Every structure is written in C-alpha cells, then in structure tokens.
C-alpha positions as CSV (number, residue, x, y, z in Angstrom):
1,M,-5.4,64.1,130.2
2,T,-2.9,63.4,127.5
3,D,-1.4,66.0,125.2
4,L,-3.0,65.6,121.8
5,T,-0.2,67.5,120.0
6,K,2.0,64.4,120.7
7,Y,-0.4,62.1,118.7
8,R,0.1,61.0,115.1
9,N,-2.5,58.8,113.4
10,I,-0.8,57.6,110.2
11,G,-1.2,55.0,107.5
12,I,1.3,53.5,105.2
13,F,0.0,52.9,101.7
14,A,1.5,52.0,98.3
15,H,1.4,49.6,95.3
16,V,1.8,45.9,95.8
17,D,5.4,45.0,96.6
18,A,6.7,48.6,97.2
19,G,7.6,47.5,100.7
20,K,4.9,48.9,103.0
21,T,4.8,46.0,105.4
22,T,8.6,45.9,105.6
23,T,8.7,49.6,106.3
24,T,6.1,49.1,109.1
25,E,8.2,46.3,110.5
26,R,11.3,48.6,110.6
27,I,9.4,51.3,112.3
28,L,8.2,48.9,115.0
29,K,11.8,47.6,115.4
30,L,13.2,51.2,115.8
31,T,10.5,52.2,118.2
32,G,11.3,49.2,120.3
33,K,7.9,47.5,119.8
34,I,9.5,44.2,118.5
35,H,12.9,42.8,119.1
36,K,13.2,40.4,116.2
37,L,12.4,41.6,112.7
38,G,9.8,39.6,110.8
39,E,10.2,39.4,107.0
40,V,7.3,39.4,104.6
41,H,8.9,36.9,102.3
42,D,9.5,34.5,105.2
43,G,5.8,34.9,106.1
44,A,6.7,36.3,109.5
45,A,5.8,40.0,109.4
46,T,4.1,41.2,112.6
47,T,1.2,43.0,110.9
48,D,0.6,40.2,108.3
49,F,-0.9,37.7,110.8
50,M,-3.5,36.0,108.6
51,E,-2.4,32.6,107.1
52,Q,-3.5,33.8,103.7
53,E,-1.2,36.9,104.0
54,Q,1.8,34.9,105.1
55,E,1.5,32.4,102.2
56,R,1.0,34.9,99.5
57,G,3.4,37.6,100.9
58,I,0.7,40.3,100.5
59,T,-1.3,42.3,103.0
60,I,-5.0,41.8,102.9
61,Q,-6.3,43.5,106.0
62,S,-5.2,46.8,107.3
63,A,-3.5,46.0,110.7
64,A,-3.4,48.7,113.4
65,T,-0.6,49.1,115.9
66,T,0.7,51.7,118.3
67,A,4.4,52.8,118.7
68,F,6.3,55.6,120.4
69,W,9.1,57.8,118.9
70,D,10.7,60.9,120.4
71,D,8.0,61.2,123.1
72,H,5.2,61.0,120.5
73,R,2.6,58.4,120.2
74,M,2.0,56.9,116.7
75,N,-1.1,54.9,115.7
76,I,0.1,53.2,112.6
77,I,-2.1,51.3,110.1
78,D,-0.4,49.1,107.5
79,T,-2.8,48.9,104.5
80,P,-2.9,46.4,101.6
81,G,-1.6,47.5,98.1
82,H,-3.6,45.0,96.0
83,V,-6.3,46.5,93.8
84,D,-8.9,44.1,95.0
85,F,-8.5,45.4,98.6
86,T,-8.5,49.1,97.9
87,I,-11.6,49.4,100.1
88,E,-9.3,48.7,103.0
89,V,-7.1,51.6,102.0
90,Y,-10.1,53.9,101.5
91,R,-11.6,53.2,104.9
92,S,-8.2,53.5,106.6
93,L,-7.5,56.9,105.0
94,K,-10.9,58.1,106.2
95,V,-9.8,57.8,109.9
96,L,-6.2,58.9,109.6
97,D,-4.7,62.3,109.9
98,G,-1.6,61.7,107.8
99,G,0.0,59.1,105.7
100,V,3.3,57.8,104.3
101,G,3.2,56.9,100.6
102,V,5.8,54.3,99.8
103,F,7.1,54.0,96.3
104,C,9.5,51.4,94.9
105,G,12.8,52.9,93.8
106,S,12.8,50.9,90.6
107,G,9.1,50.4,89.9
108,G,8.3,54.0,90.6
109,V,4.7,55.3,90.6
110,E,2.7,52.1,89.8
111,P,-1.1,51.8,89.0
112,Q,-2.2,51.1,92.5
113,S,-0.2,54.0,93.9
114,E,-2.2,56.2,91.6
115,T,-5.5,54.9,93.0
116,N,-4.4,55.2,96.6
117,W,-3.0,58.7,96.0
118,R,-6.4,59.7,94.5
119,Y,-8.2,58.3,97.6
120,A,-5.8,60.2,99.8
121,N,-6.5,63.4,97.8
122,D,-10.3,62.9,98.2
123,S,-9.8,62.4,101.9
124,E,-7.5,65.4,102.1
125,V,-4.8,63.5,104.0
126,A,-1.4,65.1,104.5
127,R,1.4,62.8,103.3
128,L,5.1,62.1,103.3
129,I,6.7,60.2,100.4
130,F,9.3,57.4,101.1
131,V,11.1,56.1,98.0
132,N,12.1,52.6,99.1
133,K,14.2,49.8,97.7
134,L,17.0,52.1,96.5
135,D,19.4,49.1,97.0
136,R,17.6,47.3,94.1
137,L,18.7,46.9,90.6
138,G,17.4,49.7,88.4
139,A,16.6,51.9,91.3
140,N,16.7,55.6,90.5
141,F,15.5,58.2,93.1
142,Y,15.4,61.1,90.7
143,R,13.2,59.3,88.2
144,V,10.6,58.4,90.9
145,V,10.5,62.1,92.0
146,D,9.8,63.1,88.3
147,Q,7.0,60.5,88.2
148,V,5.4,61.8,91.4
149,E,5.3,65.2,89.6
150,N,4.1,64.0,86.2
151,V,2.0,61.0,86.9
152,L,0.4,62.0,90.3
153,A,0.5,65.8,89.5
154,A,1.8,66.2,93.1
155,N,4.6,68.4,94.4
156,P,7.4,66.4,96.0
157,L,9.6,68.4,98.4
158,V,12.9,66.6,98.4
159,M,14.3,66.4,101.9
160,T,17.0,63.7,101.5
161,L,19.3,62.6,98.6
162,P,20.6,59.0,98.3
163,I,24.4,58.4,98.6
164,G,25.1,55.8,95.9
165,E,22.6,53.6,94.1
166,E,21.7,49.9,93.7
167,D,24.5,47.8,95.4
168,D,26.5,51.0,96.3
169,F,23.6,52.5,98.3
170,V,25.1,53.3,101.7
171,G,23.0,56.1,103.2
172,V,21.3,59.5,102.6
173,V,22.1,63.2,102.9
174,E,19.7,65.2,105.0
175,L,19.4,68.5,103.1
176,L,18.3,70.8,106.0
177,T,21.3,69.9,108.2
178,R,23.7,69.1,105.4
179,K,24.6,65.8,107.2
180,A,25.3,62.5,105.6
181,W,23.8,59.5,107.4
182,I,25.9,56.4,106.6
183,W,24.9,53.0,107.8
184,D,27.3,50.0,108.0
185,D,26.5,46.6,106.5
186,S,25.4,45.0,109.7
187,G,21.8,45.6,108.9
188,D,21.3,47.2,112.4
189,P,19.3,50.5,111.9
190,E,21.1,52.0,115.0
191,K,24.5,51.5,113.5
192,Y,25.1,54.7,111.5
193,T,27.5,57.6,111.5
194,L,26.8,61.3,110.8
195,E,29.4,62.7,108.4
196,D,30.0,65.6,106.1
197,V,28.4,65.5,102.6
198,P,30.6,63.5,100.2
199,A,32.7,65.8,98.0
200,D,31.1,64.6,94.7
201,M,27.6,65.5,96.0
202,V,28.2,69.0,97.4
203,D,26.9,70.9,94.3
204,K,23.8,68.7,94.0
205,V,23.0,69.0,97.7
206,E,23.2,72.8,97.5
207,E,21.0,72.9,94.4
208,Y,18.3,70.8,96.0
209,R,18.7,72.5,99.4
210,E,18.0,75.9,97.8
211,K,15.0,74.6,96.0
212,L,13.7,73.1,99.4
213,I,14.2,76.4,101.2
214,E,12.5,78.5,98.5
215,T,9.5,76.2,98.3
216,A,9.1,76.0,102.1
217,L,9.4,79.8,102.6
218,E,6.4,80.4,100.2
219,Q,4.4,79.6,103.4
220,D,5.8,82.6,105.3
221,D,6.0,86.0,103.5
222,D,8.2,87.8,106.0
223,A,10.9,85.0,106.1
224,M,10.7,84.9,102.3
225,M,11.4,88.7,102.0
226,M,14.4,88.5,104.4
227,Y,15.7,85.5,102.5
228,L,15.4,87.2,99.1
229,E,16.6,90.7,100.1
230,D,19.3,90.0,102.6
231,G,20.2,86.4,101.5
232,E,19.6,85.6,105.2
233,E,18.6,82.0,105.7
234,P,15.9,81.5,108.4
235,D,16.7,79.5,111.5
236,M,15.8,75.7,111.6
237,D,12.6,76.2,113.6
238,T,11.2,78.7,111.1
239,L,12.1,76.4,108.2
240,K,10.5,73.4,109.9
241,A,7.4,75.4,110.8
242,C,7.0,76.4,107.1
243,I,7.5,72.8,105.9
244,R,4.9,71.6,108.5
245,K,2.4,74.3,107.4
246,G,2.8,73.4,103.7
247,T,2.5,69.7,104.3
248,I,-0.7,70.1,106.3
249,N,-2.1,72.4,103.6
250,L,-1.2,69.7,101.0
251,D,0.9,72.3,99.1
252,F,3.8,69.8,98.9
253,F,4.8,66.4,100.2
254,P,8.2,66.0,102.0
255,T,10.1,63.2,100.1
256,F,12.6,60.9,101.7
257,C,14.5,57.9,100.4
258,G,16.1,54.7,101.7
259,S,15.9,51.0,101.9
260,A,13.5,49.5,104.5
261,F,14.8,46.0,104.0
262,K,18.4,47.1,104.6
263,N,17.3,49.3,107.5
264,K,18.6,52.5,105.9
265,G,16.7,55.9,106.1
266,I,13.8,54.9,108.4
267,Q,14.8,57.2,111.3
268,L,14.5,60.3,109.1
269,V,10.9,59.2,108.1
270,L,10.0,58.8,111.8
271,N,11.4,62.2,112.6
272,A,9.5,63.7,109.7
273,V,6.2,62.1,110.9
274,V,6.7,63.9,114.2
275,D,7.9,67.2,112.7
276,Y,5.6,67.6,109.7
277,L,2.5,65.4,109.8
278,P,-0.5,66.9,111.6
279,N,-1.7,66.0,115.1
280,P,-5.4,65.3,115.5
281,T,-6.2,68.9,116.4
282,E,-4.6,70.3,113.2
283,V,-6.8,68.3,110.8
284,K,-10.1,69.7,109.4
285,P,-12.7,68.3,111.8
286,Q,-15.2,65.7,110.5
287,P,-18.5,67.3,109.4
288,E,-21.6,66.0,111.3
289,V,-24.7,65.0,109.3
290,D,-28.3,64.4,110.4
291,L,-30.0,61.0,109.9
292,D,-30.9,61.9,106.3
293,G,-27.3,62.5,105.4
294,T,-27.6,66.3,105.2
295,E,-24.7,68.3,106.8
296,T,-25.8,70.1,109.9
297,G,-23.0,72.7,109.9
298,E,-21.6,71.2,113.1
299,F,-18.2,69.6,113.3
300,A,-16.8,66.9,115.6
301,T,-14.0,69.0,117.1
302,V,-11.1,67.1,118.6
303,D,-11.7,67.8,122.3
304,P,-12.1,65.3,125.1
305,E,-14.6,67.6,126.8
306,K,-17.1,67.6,123.9
307,P,-19.9,65.0,123.4
308,L,-18.7,61.6,122.1
309,R,-18.3,61.2,118.3
310,A,-16.6,58.0,117.1
311,L,-16.5,56.1,113.8
312,A,-16.3,52.3,113.5
313,F,-14.0,51.9,110.5
314,K,-13.2,48.2,110.5
315,I,-14.5,45.0,112.1
316,M,-12.3,42.0,112.6
317,D,-13.2,38.7,113.9
318,D,-10.7,36.7,115.9
319,R,-10.6,34.0,118.5
320,F,-11.7,36.4,121.2
321,G,-14.8,37.6,119.4
322,A,-15.4,40.6,117.1
323,L,-13.1,43.6,117.4
324,T,-14.5,46.9,116.3
325,F,-11.7,49.3,115.3
326,T,-12.9,52.8,116.2
327,R,-11.5,56.3,115.7
328,I,-12.6,58.7,118.4
329,Y,-13.1,62.2,117.0
330,S,-14.4,64.0,120.0
331,G,-15.3,63.3,123.6
332,S,-14.1,60.3,125.6
333,L,-15.1,56.7,126.1
334,K,-14.8,54.5,129.2
335,K,-15.3,50.8,129.9
336,G,-19.0,50.1,130.7
337,D,-20.3,53.3,129.0
338,T,-23.5,53.0,127.0
339,V,-23.3,54.7,123.6
340,L,-25.8,55.3,120.8
341,N,-25.3,53.8,117.3
342,T,-27.0,56.4,115.1
343,Y,-27.4,54.0,112.2
344,T,-29.4,51.4,114.0
345,G,-30.9,53.7,116.5
346,K,-30.0,51.3,119.3
347,T,-27.6,51.7,122.3
348,E,-24.6,49.5,122.8
349,R,-22.6,48.9,126.0
350,I,-18.8,49.2,125.7
351,G,-17.4,45.9,127.1
352,R,-13.6,46.2,126.8
353,I,-11.3,48.7,125.2
354,V,-8.0,47.5,123.9
355,E,-5.0,49.0,122.2
356,M,-3.9,46.8,119.4
357,H,-0.4,45.8,118.5
358,A,-1.1,43.6,115.4
359,E,-2.3,40.5,117.2
360,E,-1.5,41.4,120.8
361,R,-3.8,43.6,122.8
362,I,-3.3,45.9,125.8
363,E,-6.4,46.5,128.0
364,L,-7.3,50.1,128.6
365,D,-9.8,51.7,131.0
366,G,-10.7,54.5,128.7
367,A,-9.8,56.4,125.5
368,Q,-10.4,59.9,124.2
369,A,-10.5,62.2,121.2
370,G,-7.6,61.4,118.8
371,D,-7.3,57.8,119.8
372,I,-7.7,54.7,117.6
373,V,-8.7,51.7,119.7
374,A,-10.5,48.4,119.3
375,L,-13.7,47.8,121.2
376,I,-14.7,44.2,122.2
377,G,-18.3,43.1,122.7
378,M,-20.1,45.4,120.2
379,K,-23.2,43.5,118.9
380,N,-24.8,45.5,116.0
381,T,-22.1,48.0,115.0
382,Q,-20.8,47.7,111.4
383,T,-18.2,49.5,109.3
384,G,-19.1,53.2,108.8
385,H,-21.5,53.4,111.8
386,T,-21.2,56.3,114.2
387,L,-21.1,55.8,118.0
388,C,-22.1,58.9,119.9
389,D,-23.3,60.3,123.2
390,Q,-27.0,59.1,123.6
391,N,-28.0,62.5,125.2
392,N,-26.4,64.5,122.4
393,P,-26.7,62.4,119.1
394,A,-25.1,63.2,115.8
395,T,-23.8,61.2,112.8
396,L,-20.4,61.5,111.1
397,E,-20.3,61.4,107.4
398,P,-20.6,57.8,106.5
399,M,-18.3,55.9,104.1
400,V,-19.4,55.0,100.5
401,F,-18.4,51.6,99.1
402,P,-18.3,50.6,95.5
403,D,-20.6,47.9,94.2
404,P,-19.0,44.5,93.4
405,V,-18.6,43.5,89.8
406,I,-17.8,39.8,89.9
407,S,-19.6,36.9,91.5
408,V,-19.2,33.1,92.1
409,A,-21.6,30.5,93.2
410,I,-20.7,28.2,96.1
411,H,-22.3,25.0,97.4
412,P,-21.6,23.6,100.9
413,K,-20.3,20.0,100.6
414,D,-22.6,18.5,103.2
415,K,-25.4,19.5,105.7
416,A,-22.9,20.2,108.5
417,A,-21.0,22.6,106.3
418,S,-24.2,24.3,105.2
419,E,-25.1,25.2,108.8
420,K,-21.6,26.6,109.5
421,M,-21.5,28.5,106.2
422,G,-24.3,30.9,107.1
423,V,-22.7,32.0,110.4
424,A,-19.2,32.3,108.8
425,L,-20.5,34.4,105.9
426,G,-22.4,36.6,108.3
427,K,-19.1,37.4,110.1
428,M,-17.3,37.9,106.8
429,I,-19.8,40.4,105.5
430,Q,-19.4,42.5,108.7
431,E,-15.7,42.6,108.2
432,D,-15.7,43.6,104.6
433,P,-18.3,46.0,103.2
434,S,-17.2,45.4,99.6
435,F,-18.1,41.7,99.9
436,R,-21.7,40.8,99.4
437,V,-23.6,37.5,99.6
438,H,-27.1,36.7,98.4
439,T,-29.1,33.5,97.8
440,D,-30.6,32.8,94.4
441,E,-34.2,32.0,95.1
442,E,-34.7,29.8,92.1
443,S,-31.6,27.7,92.2
444,G,-31.0,28.0,96.0
445,E,-27.3,28.7,95.3
446,T,-25.3,31.0,97.5
447,I,-23.7,33.7,95.4
448,L,-20.6,35.6,96.6
449,R,-19.9,39.0,95.1
450,G,-16.7,40.9,95.3
451,M,-14.2,43.3,93.7
452,G,-12.0,40.9,91.7
453,E,-10.9,37.3,91.3
454,L,-8.2,37.5,94.0
455,H,-10.8,39.0,96.4
456,L,-13.2,36.1,96.0
457,D,-10.3,33.6,96.0
458,I,-9.2,34.8,99.4
459,K,-12.8,34.8,100.7
460,V,-13.3,31.2,99.8
461,D,-9.9,30.4,101.3
462,I,-10.9,32.1,104.6
463,L,-14.2,30.1,104.6
464,K,-12.3,26.9,104.3
465,R,-9.5,27.6,106.6
466,T,-10.5,30.0,109.2
467,H,-14.1,28.8,109.5
468,G,-13.6,25.2,108.5
469,V,-16.4,25.2,105.9
470,E,-15.8,23.0,102.8
471,V,-17.5,24.3,99.7
472,D,-17.5,23.6,95.9
473,V,-16.9,26.8,93.9
474,G,-18.5,27.5,90.5
475,A,-16.8,29.6,87.7
476,P,-16.7,33.3,88.3
477,Q,-19.7,35.2,86.8
478,V,-19.9,38.8,85.5
479,A,-22.5,41.1,87.1
480,Y,-24.3,42.1,83.9
481,R,-27.0,44.8,83.9
482,E,-29.7,45.8,81.4
483,S,-31.0,49.1,80.1
484,I,-33.4,50.5,77.6
485,T,-32.7,52.5,74.4
486,K,-36.2,53.8,73.3
487,L,-38.9,56.0,74.6
488,V,-42.3,54.3,74.8
489,E,-45.7,55.7,75.7
490,D,-48.1,53.1,77.1
491,S,-51.1,52.5,79.2
492,Y,-52.3,49.7,81.5
493,T,-55.5,49.0,83.3
494,H,-55.7,46.6,86.2
495,K,-59.2,45.2,86.9
496,K,-60.2,42.5,89.1
497,Q,-63.9,41.7,89.9
498,T,-64.4,38.8,92.2
499,G,-67.0,38.7,95.0
500,G,-66.6,41.5,97.5
501,A,-64.4,44.6,96.9
502,G,-62.8,44.8,93.5
503,Q,-59.5,46.2,92.4
504,F,-59.2,48.9,89.8
505,A,-56.2,51.1,88.6
506,K,-55.5,52.7,85.2
507,I,-52.1,54.3,84.5
508,D,-50.8,56.2,81.4
509,Y,-47.1,56.5,81.4
510,I,-43.9,57.2,79.5
511,V,-40.8,55.0,79.9
512,E,-37.5,56.4,78.6
513,P,-33.7,55.9,79.1
514,A,-32.3,58.2,81.8
515,E,-28.8,59.7,82.2
516,T,-26.1,57.2,82.8
517,G,-25.6,56.5,86.5
518,T,-28.9,57.9,87.6
519,G,-30.5,54.5,88.4
520,F,-34.3,54.8,88.5
521,E,-36.2,58.1,88.3
522,F,-39.9,58.7,88.7
523,E,-42.0,61.8,88.0
524,S,-45.7,62.4,88.0
525,K,-47.4,64.9,85.7
526,V,-50.9,63.9,86.5
527,T,-53.3,66.9,87.0
528,G,-56.9,67.1,88.0
529,G,-56.8,64.1,90.3
530,N,-57.2,61.4,87.7
531,V,-54.7,59.4,89.8
532,P,-55.0,60.7,93.3
533,R,-51.7,62.0,94.8
534,E,-51.7,59.4,97.6
535,F,-51.4,56.6,95.0
536,W,-48.3,58.0,93.2
537,P,-45.8,56.4,95.7
538,A,-47.5,53.0,95.0
539,V,-46.9,53.4,91.2
540,E,-43.3,54.4,91.9
541,K,-42.8,51.4,94.2
542,G,-44.3,49.0,91.7
543,F,-41.9,50.1,88.9
544,N,-38.9,50.4,91.3
545,M,-39.3,46.9,92.7
546,S,-39.6,45.5,89.2
547,M,-36.3,47.1,88.2
548,E,-34.5,44.2,90.0
549,E,-35.3,42.0,87.0
550,G,-34.7,43.1,83.4
551,P,-36.8,41.9,80.4
552,L,-33.9,40.2,78.6
553,A,-32.1,37.9,81.0
554,G,-33.4,38.9,84.4
555,Y,-30.4,41.2,85.3
556,P,-31.1,44.4,87.2
557,L,-32.2,47.3,85.0
558,L,-30.2,50.6,85.1
559,D,-31.0,54.2,84.2
560,V,-34.7,54.3,83.5
561,K,-37.1,57.2,83.9
562,V,-40.8,56.6,84.3
563,T,-43.2,59.5,84.0
564,L,-46.8,59.1,85.1
565,V,-48.9,61.3,82.7
566,D,-52.5,60.3,83.3
567,G,-54.8,57.5,84.5
568,A,-58.1,56.8,86.1
569,F,-59.4,55.6,89.4
570,H,-62.5,54.2,91.0
571,A,-63.9,55.7,94.2
572,V,-64.4,52.3,95.8
573,D,-62.2,49.8,94.0
574,S,-59.0,51.8,93.7
575,S,-56.3,51.2,96.4
576,A,-52.5,51.6,96.7
577,I,-52.1,47.8,96.2
578,A,-54.1,48.0,92.9
579,Y,-51.8,50.7,91.6
580,E,-48.7,48.8,92.7
581,L,-50.0,45.7,90.8
582,A,-50.9,47.8,87.8
583,S,-47.4,49.3,87.6
584,K,-45.7,45.8,88.0
585,A,-47.8,44.5,85.1
586,A,-47.1,47.7,83.1
587,Y,-43.4,47.1,83.6
588,R,-43.7,43.6,82.1
589,Q,-45.8,44.9,79.2
590,T,-43.7,47.9,78.3
591,M,-40.0,47.1,78.9
592,P,-39.6,44.5,76.1
593,K,-40.9,47.2,73.7
594,A,-38.4,49.8,74.9
595,G,-35.4,48.4,73.0
596,P,-33.8,46.6,76.0
597,Q,-30.1,46.1,75.8
598,L,-27.6,44.0,77.8
599,M,-24.9,46.1,79.6
600,E,-21.5,44.7,80.8
601,P,-19.0,46.0,83.3
602,I,-16.0,47.6,81.6
603,M,-12.7,47.6,83.5
604,K,-9.8,50.1,83.5
605,V,-6.8,47.9,82.9
606,D,-3.2,48.9,83.5
607,V,-0.6,46.4,82.2
608,F,3.1,46.6,82.7
609,T,5.2,44.6,80.2
610,P,8.9,44.5,79.2
611,D,9.6,46.3,75.8
612,E,9.9,43.2,73.7
613,H,6.4,41.9,74.5
614,V,4.4,45.1,74.0
615,G,3.1,43.9,70.6
616,D,1.9,40.6,72.0
617,V,0.2,42.3,75.0
618,I,-1.6,44.8,72.8
619,G,-2.7,42.2,70.3
620,D,-4.0,40.0,73.1
621,L,-6.0,43.0,74.6
622,N,-7.5,43.7,71.2
623,R,-8.6,40.1,71.0
624,R,-10.3,40.6,74.4
625,R,-12.4,43.5,72.9
626,G,-10.1,45.9,74.7
627,M,-9.6,49.5,73.7
628,I,-6.0,50.8,74.0
629,E,-5.9,54.3,75.5
630,G,-2.2,54.9,75.7
631,Q,1.3,53.7,76.4
632,E,4.0,55.1,78.6
633,A,7.6,53.9,78.3
634,G,9.5,53.5,81.5
635,T,13.1,52.4,82.1
636,T,12.3,48.8,82.7
637,G,9.3,48.3,80.4
638,V,6.1,49.8,79.1
639,R,2.8,50.6,80.8
640,V,-0.2,50.0,78.5
641,K,-3.5,51.6,79.6
642,A,-6.7,50.2,78.2
643,T,-10.3,49.5,79.0
644,A,-11.7,46.0,78.5
645,P,-14.9,44.1,79.3
646,L,-14.6,42.1,82.6
647,A,-16.1,39.0,80.8
648,E,-12.9,38.7,78.7
649,M,-10.4,39.3,81.5
650,F,-10.9,36.1,83.6
651,G,-7.6,34.2,84.1
652,Y,-5.7,37.1,82.4
653,I,-2.8,37.0,84.8
654,G,-1.9,33.5,83.6
655,D,-1.9,34.5,80.0
656,L,0.0,37.7,80.7
657,R,2.7,35.7,82.5
658,T,3.0,33.3,79.6
659,M,3.3,36.1,77.1
660,T,5.9,38.0,79.1
661,S,8.0,35.1,80.5
662,G,6.6,35.9,84.0
663,R,7.6,39.5,84.0
664,G,4.3,41.2,83.2
665,Q,2.0,42.7,85.9
666,F,-1.4,44.2,85.7
667,S,-4.1,45.8,87.8
668,M,-7.7,46.3,87.0
669,E,-10.6,48.3,88.5
670,F,-14.2,48.9,87.6
671,S,-14.8,51.9,85.2
672,H,-18.4,51.9,83.9
673,Y,-21.2,49.9,82.3
674,A,-21.5,49.8,78.5
675,G,-23.7,48.0,76.0
676,C,-22.8,44.5,75.0
677,P,-22.2,43.5,71.3
678,N,-25.1,41.5,69.9
679,S,-23.2,38.2,69.6
680,V,-22.1,38.4,73.3
681,A,-25.6,39.5,74.5
682,E,-27.3,36.6,72.6
683,E,-25.0,34.1,74.3
684,V,-25.5,35.5,77.8
685,I,-29.3,35.7,77.3
686,K,-29.4,32.1,76.0
687,K,-27.5,30.9,79.1
688,A,-29.7,32.9,81.5
689,N,-32.9,31.5,80.0
690,E,-31.5,28.0,80.1
691,A,-30.7,28.4,83.8
692,A,-34.2,29.8,84.5
693,A,-35.8,26.9,82.6
C-alpha cells in the first residue's frame, strides 16, 4: 500500500502564452524526469508532442505526467490556454485535487485566465498562483497581485517577493524564512545561493510578512490570540498548517513569483505544492449518482479498500491504440480485472495499465485510489464515463460539455479518403467531446462542428496529417437557431380511411414561446379522457421530433412550450402512431403562424489593444454589430469587452492584427442566442432555401 498523503494530483493552467508548458518543463527538469530542457518556441517541449502543437507553439491536448519531489509523488497535467480548447481545462480540473494558475508578469490576468479561474472555482479546486515572466519588459509583480484581487475577486496570499524586475530580476525573497534565493546567470535551476534580504527591501518584506502571518492565523483562533496579545509569532509548523488549511478551504491562494524560462523560482512552487496543496484524501469526495443522475447521498471516498470508482476523463489515440486516462477515486484496479461501465451498462476488461510521462509509458500491474493512470484496450469507454466494481455499481457525477457554435462542411477528395475519413472522425469524436460530426442527409456533406475557428482548423489538420485523409473544406458556418414570438391556439385532425383499420386523432393545443434556455416543454391539460393518457407521450414525441427543423430555414427550434388542451379519439382507429402523425402535421401547420424568428449565437468578445488603436477597434466592433460593454486601461494597452454576433466575427484576428500593427489579441466564447435583425435573417433564409432547392 502506498501512502496517499504523499500524492499530489495537480494541473497547470493559464492564458495563452503565460508560460504553462515552460513551467511544466522546468518542474520535470528539477524533479529529474528529463535531462535536456525542451523549449516551446523550438517546438521541443516534452508535453507538447503533437505536430500541430510544436508548429504553433501552443498546447492543444492536456498531457499527463508523473514526477517526484521531496519524497512526494506528483501527477501533473499541463492544460491548454487557448479559448477554443477550454473543454480540456474543464475536464482536467474535474479530476485534479489542486492547481497552479500561471499568470504572465507583464500581461497579468488575461481573458482566458478568467475563464479557467471560473472553472476552477466551479470545481472547487485549491490553487497556488505563480506570477511568471518577471524577466520580461513591462513585468510588474505587484500589479498582477492587484489584478488577481480586482479582476478575479480572489485573495492572493503573497509568499515571495521579486528581487529586481525586468532585466534586473535575479531571484526572490521567501517571506516565511526571510531568505533571499539568488540564482546566477548560468540558467541552471540548481545554481542559487541563500542570502539575507537585500537592505533596500527589508521594510517591504516585513510589511508583506506581517500581512501573510495575520491572514494565515485567521485559520487558528488560539495562535491568533497569542500573536495579538503577546506579540508571539507562532512556529513554522503552525504557520504552514494554517496556510495549508486556508488554501484547501479556498480562503486564499498562496502566490509565488519567478521566471520559468530563466529557471528562477520554480523550487519554491514545488515546495508549496507539497506543503499547501491537498492530497487526495483531503479533497471533498466525489458525489455518487444513480443512473438517472440523481445524487444518492453516497460519496466515493478515497480508500483503496472501498469498491472501485474511477472516471475516464480523456481519451487519446496514438500508435499503440486508444489510451483512456482515468482518475481512480476509490478502490483499486489490477491488470486483467473486469469492470462495469455504468453509462453503457457493459463490462470491460482492463488490458494494460500504464503511467504516462508525456509520450513514454511505464507499465504497471495495478493502481489504486488517488492515482491517475492510462488504461489500454478499453473498447466502449468515452470521456465522462464511470468505471466501477460490477458487484457494487455506482456512477460518479458526469461532465457537462457546451454545445458547438460553429460548423464547416468537408468533402473527401476521393473514394479511398472517404473510407478512411469515417474511421478517423470516429476516433476524433471519442477524444474530444466538444467536437461533433453529422452528415447532412440532403446534400450528403459531412459537417464538423466545434468551439471556434482554431478548433476546427486543428481538427482538419489532424485529419490530414495524423490520419492521412485529404479533404476539401467549405467556409465556416454559423449554428443558427429559430424560435417563436407569439402564442397560437390551434387544432388538427388526422384522418386516414383506406381499406382495413383506419387512423384517427384530433388534438387541440396551444403553442407559445417558453423561457430562454428551456428548450422544449410539453404539458397536457386534457380532462375527461378526450385524449386518453396513454397517447400523451405520442403527442409530445411528435412535436419534440419536429423541433429539429424550424419553419423558417430548417434550423432547430428553441424554447417552445406546447400545451395539449383537448382533442378527440376513436375507440378503434386511434393509436399512438396516429397521434404522433397528427402532432407532426400540427407542428407544420402552426409554427409558421407563431411569429417564427431566426436566432444567432452571440459571443462574448474580449479584445486587447494598444492605446493608440482603441478608437479603430471600437469602430470596427460597432460595424460588426457589436455592443461595447466596457473598457479597462492596463499599463500596456486597453481591454475592450463586448458582445458580437458570431456571423460577423469570422477572420477577425486578421483584421485586428492589421488595425493594431500585429499587437492586438482577442478571445471569444459563446454567450447566448439572440434574435437576428430582419436584413440578416432574410439573407440566411434565402440561402437556406436555395440550398434545400
């Protein structure tokens, strides 16, 4: 049995380019996992092993790796920062016990860091903060700390202060021990000296140290009383215990600083992971739910003796077959075991269990509660499925994934490509739950749907390179929806009299707009058996199936309530199928009268621009039917927050770079659906009708 208190399951997450992958590289170097450092900008980072990642210098998939520090075992997941891949961050946070949020010393709290921070709050993950890149021009540690307080509404507990800034950044002062860690210029993380605090920093160190101690002691009333009454400072163990308790309760976030690229400050972060982040037994256990998704009141306690509960959180296909990354919450798992997948109701046999180090793998005989391992040979397990003991089944709370908002049509170039494409897409859907594929029955086109232009761009690239499928790609399309604006009372009678049994169904119903976000609602107010109760589900089914195709342009219909008020039936000729046909015809008859309206996806847009180009950027967003919601001035530029229709935002990055001489950045995520202006709607409907014809 291994000691679970020595485990740390952590993730590293941040905005694009804040230095997550470089930080992970440095951790691996320090813990002796790799001997030569790989750099992201050379395309040689250990955890970025996809070709697409190496070329673009961004992380796309979360990579898992295991390292050891100070007798503790760390399972580390490096997550992507790009907004199109937030799903990867979300599902990684779900299985982690703690995280390290990396912020850029000059960029500060950027849009994507906010989204990731919000996800981490939702998942209640304890975090450390690492302010990176303090050697860069414009870096300012204290400004980033302010932003963490004001933008993220979080409480940073400053643990280290930087010595020098930008080119003069040489090391950090550790507040608890009042020691200055100074690195030489060799770039070797091991080459540092411990010195006294520089004379010009003594006052600042004392000021921040007092703040640190007072905040930490709020966790322990007795120590606080002694400190306030006798001025007696508690011993180091008490202080660390208080900081640990507050970190795990999410009362504050220990904040460190350094430069991963220059190898300065990483040891302190590793020590803090061991000292302050929770081990698997200190985290609130995962609730178990039954097959309907209702909580049972039971929890998957981290205990190797309990029945098996494990969550598959990521599937990755590589040359050895599919790897299923799995977090084991309770119980243990051995090679050759048979486990139950509660989602499919089928059992699976565990072929091999491996511990991953980016692309290398180490074979294991078994794994237990608290471990993150990859399983090889799983046939039907997908992201979010629970694997459990077949004699004692339970499901863990599943993951919820957002719907894609953008689609593109692809055509295989020839017959050979067409056969390979189906298999390749099947694998890709398993790997990424936010990526969907469907075939348009009328045109026979294959439609890919995803979270953004970059997301689909990468998917097509993977198709071509990893799977060798050559395809032609159409222009990106917006996922429009339709809704209705008026209440209509109507009636429909379905009669069919041809030799043999006839069909008869009459329904009286009300169709009305429902609350935003409710989808389809059905209610029956029929009394006296005019439409017998057993036929109500058939009426509901008929309307619900028809909702896939709206009356205007054939887009799915949102937020409609149908109330069945009355009707009639025939003792011989009425059947469920007759009522289903009646409601489908009723849908076609009534929806065009209910003031149908085209809805378009509206995106939350966050644009960063240098001061001198703010006017151009705002003017351009207004031309794109955007609504400006606010601006925040930073030291290096201005952040403009706005909402804008997705249809107007295609190719925006090119225009933004032109306007801002290449210095602008933006991120965008789905916000809500809203009605289209008439001029736009007419154009979309005309195109849809031409395509259908």
